[in-house]
N, C-alpha and C positions, 0 to 999 in steps of 0.2 A: 407899257410893260417894262420890266427891268431887264438889264442885259449884263452878261459876263463875257469878257473878251480876254483870251489868252494869247500871248506873244512871247517870242524869244528876243532878248536884247543882244546887241553885238558881242557882249562878253558871255553869251550863252546862258544868261540868267533868265528864268521864267518870270514874266510880268503878268499879273492878273488884275484886271480892271473891272470893278463893279460899278454900274451906272444905275442909280435909282431915280425913277421918275415919281412925281407926286402921286400918292395913292394911300391905300390903307392896308394894314397887316394885322391879323389876329395871332397873338402869341400868348399861349398859356391862358386862354379865355379872356384876354384884354385886347381891346381895339386900339391900335396905334396908327397915327398918321405920320407919313414919312414925306419929307420934301425932296425936291430935285437935288441930287448930290452925287458925289463920285468918291470911290475909295480905290486906290491903286497900291497893290503889293508887288514890290520888286526886290526879291531876295528877302533880307530882313528889314527893308525900308518900307514904312507905311505912310502913305500920303492921303489925307482926307480933305475934301473940299465941300463945305456947306452941309455937312451931315446934321440933320435934325429930325428927331422923332418925338412925338408928343401923344399924350393920352388924356382925354377928359376925365378918366378915372383918377381921382386924387390930384388932378391938375398937374400931371407929370410932364417934364420936358428934359430931353438930353440932347445937347449939341456937341459936335466934335469938329475941330478945324486944325489943320497944320500937318506937320511931318514928325515922325519918330524914326530914328535910325541909330543903331548902336555905334555906327562909325561917324556920325555927325552930331557932336556934342552941343553944337549951337542951334540945333533944330528942336522945336517944341511941338507937342501935340496938346492943344488946349481943349479941355473937356469941361463943360458946364452942366450942372445938374440943378433941377428945380423939383422938389418934392418927390424925388425918386424913391420908391418903396423898395428898401433893401431886402426885405424878406421875399418879395416877389422875384427880384433879381437872382438872389442866391438859390431859391427853389427852382426857377426856370432853367438855370445853368446846372442844376443838380450838384451843387457844391454843399455836400452834407457836413464836411469837416468844420465849416464856418457857418454858424447860424446867427447872422446878424438881422436886425429888424429896425424899423424907423423910417422916417422920411428925410432924405438927404438933400440939402441945397448948398451949392457952393461951386468951387472951381478946383480942378486937378490939372496940373501941368506935368505931362510925362516927357522925360528926356533921358539922356544917357550920360554916364560918366565912366571913362575908361572901358567902354564897351558894355557896361552893365546898366540895366534900366533903373530909374528911380522916379519918384513923383514928389512934387511940391503940392501940398494940399491946404485948402482953406475951406473947411466944411462945417456946417451945422446940421446936426441930425436930431430932429424932434422925436421924442420917445424912443431913444436909442435902446436896443435890446441886444443881448447876447445869450445864446442857448436858451431861448424862450423865456428870458427874464428881462423885463423892462428895467433899465438902470436910471434913465432920466434923459435930459437934453444934453447932447454932446456938442462941444465946440472943439475942433481939432485943427491945428495949424502945423505945417512942417515946411522947412526950407533947407536948402543945401548950404553947408559950411564949406566954402571953396578952399579953405586951408586944410581941413582934416578930411574932406570929401565924404563927410557923414551927413545924413539927412536928419536934422534935429526936429523933434516932435514936441509940441506943447499943446495942452488942452485941458478941458475940465468937463465934468459931468455934474449937472445939478439935478438932484432927485426931487421927487414930489414933496418932500419935506423941506426943500430949499437947502439941503446939505450938499457940500461940494466934494468931489473927488478930483484932485489934480493929477494930471498926466504929464510926465516929463521923461524924455528918453531920446533914443537915436536909433537909426538903422544905418549900417554901413553896407552899401550895395556892392562894394568891391570884394569884401571877404565874407559877406552874408552874416554879419554880426547884428544882433538885436539886443537892445537894452531898454526896458520900459519900467519906470517907477510910478507907483500909484500911492497917493497920499489921500486917504479917505476919512471924512468926518463920519460918514455913514454910507454903507453900501449893502445892497441885497446880495448875499453870497449864494443864492439859489442857482446862479449861472454855473457854479462849480459842480452841481449835482451830476452832470454828464460825466465828469471825470472821477467821481467817488462812488457812484452807484455800482452795485455788484449784480 
């Protein structure tokens, strides 16, 4: 059985520790296997040890290891995805504003800069879709520019006709600034229907 333990630290901060034992979990009609792992929440600090959850449905795997803390910029939370069904994730979490789909494989490193969260991403998403429109295969890479403190993003989407859409931009986690440029040879604009329908 899984356990949750609550305690107060000497600085009066609540610590919550989740201990997962190997077993199975049904979430939104999908069977997932979870391995022996531990998650500890202490204030805004998240520490994850050996978390792994997998499903034979679409050969999905998610692993998380490490520490995230807004106060410890040298700590990283390493997230690995294999064939993760984005539509399933967003619908399970009831995130209606963003309707992504596709099978995501790759790595995400979550950390902080000046107390703000950011992520370095290296992802491939097969049959990437947005707003119920399949756009193609997405390759996305991001990294932190230590001089400007901006997260630079580069990537491309290759559609079914082998046409490219290049993605180039940045996110500034310090002041919540976002700039993304798309240079497309051919793109299905049906993803915009959500915003222009009356």
